[in-house]
C-alpha positions, 0 to 999 in steps of 0.5 A: 507522497503524503508519508514522505519526509519534507526533504524527500518530497522536495526531491520528488518535485525537483525530479518531476520538474526536471525530467517530466516523469510522474510522481510514482516514477520519481519515487521509484528512481529516488528509492533505487538511488538511495534518495540521491537526486543527482543519481536518480536524474542520471539513472533517468537519462541513462535509461533513455528519457522519453522523447514524447508522451510516455502514454497514449491517453486514447489507449488508456480510455479505450482500455477502460471501456473494455472493463467498465460496467455497461450501465456505469462509468466505472470498472466494478467487480466483473470488470476487475475479475476480467482485468485480473484474468488478463493480467494473470493474477488473482483478485486477492493478489497484493499487486492489485492493492498496489495498483489501487494505491497508485490509482488513489482509489476511494472504494474497494472493487471500483475503479472510476474513470478518473482514478483509472486515467490518473493511475495508468498515466502515473504508472506510464501504462496504456496497455495490459502488457504495460501494466504487467511490466510495472509489477516489479516497479510497484513491489520495489517501491514498497521496499522504501519504508516511507512508501510502504507506510503510505501504502499501508495507510491507504489500505485502511481507508480503502477497506472502509465501508463507503459512506461511513465516517467511523474510523474502524474496520471490522476485525475480519476485514482487518485480518484480511488486509494485514495478511496482504500487507504485513504478513512478512514483517509481523512474525506474530501475525497469527498469534495476533489473530488468535488474540483478537479471536480469544478476546472477541475483538470486533473492530480495529481502530485507525490508531491500532492499524497504524501502530501495529506496523510500528510494533511489527517493525520495531519490537523484538520477537520476544517482546523484550524491548517493548516499552510497557509505559510507551504510547501504545494503544491499549489493544497492543498493550493487552496483546503483549501481556497475553503473548508473554503469558502464553509463552511464559516470557518474563516482564522486563524489569520484574 
């Protein structure tokens, strides 16, 4: 919700209040209907409004017990690997990031009981088959630019080392996360990796992380419309200069 515009947030609240659906389901319905509130409400009722609770809290709790650590009230690496096996996906599959996003997880490779319960409830799942069934819905949500930016911002915080307040990611970690998030949007991702390696960049700031998405989705592939005087992070300015030199591209206006 945090990256949605004010008008969109109001529509999400209206739809959840009117229909009783979760925030994630409301965003999905509104996204599919071009953020037309009346159409989203119609779609909800046409598809059959649930007559009772959409999930069974007891089943959600029992499923958590299947994967949780024996000596901790959380699902950790071993449990996540077993969960992925049951879901038929690899732990590195982007859908696992999407699930973590919906659960609002604070730490990579950990699902707390609260996160698991909240996320499964919001997604309307209380079984493995139910969780598999929402994969297309999660992917469809990311077709909305605002929802994707919220997801992308979540991924930075999610990948940070727990317990540290520094707003940076090790460059190698950032590369792994970019591969999972913007590989389809950023044509020059591999060149950007090469630039980081050549310049010996060890860490990526939150500002660079955020602005790289804007850069990837708004600047032409040949950098011809890049504003050298714009409010871009220095690292992105340096990448554009490096890229133009490597490709022999002219600097606009010179």
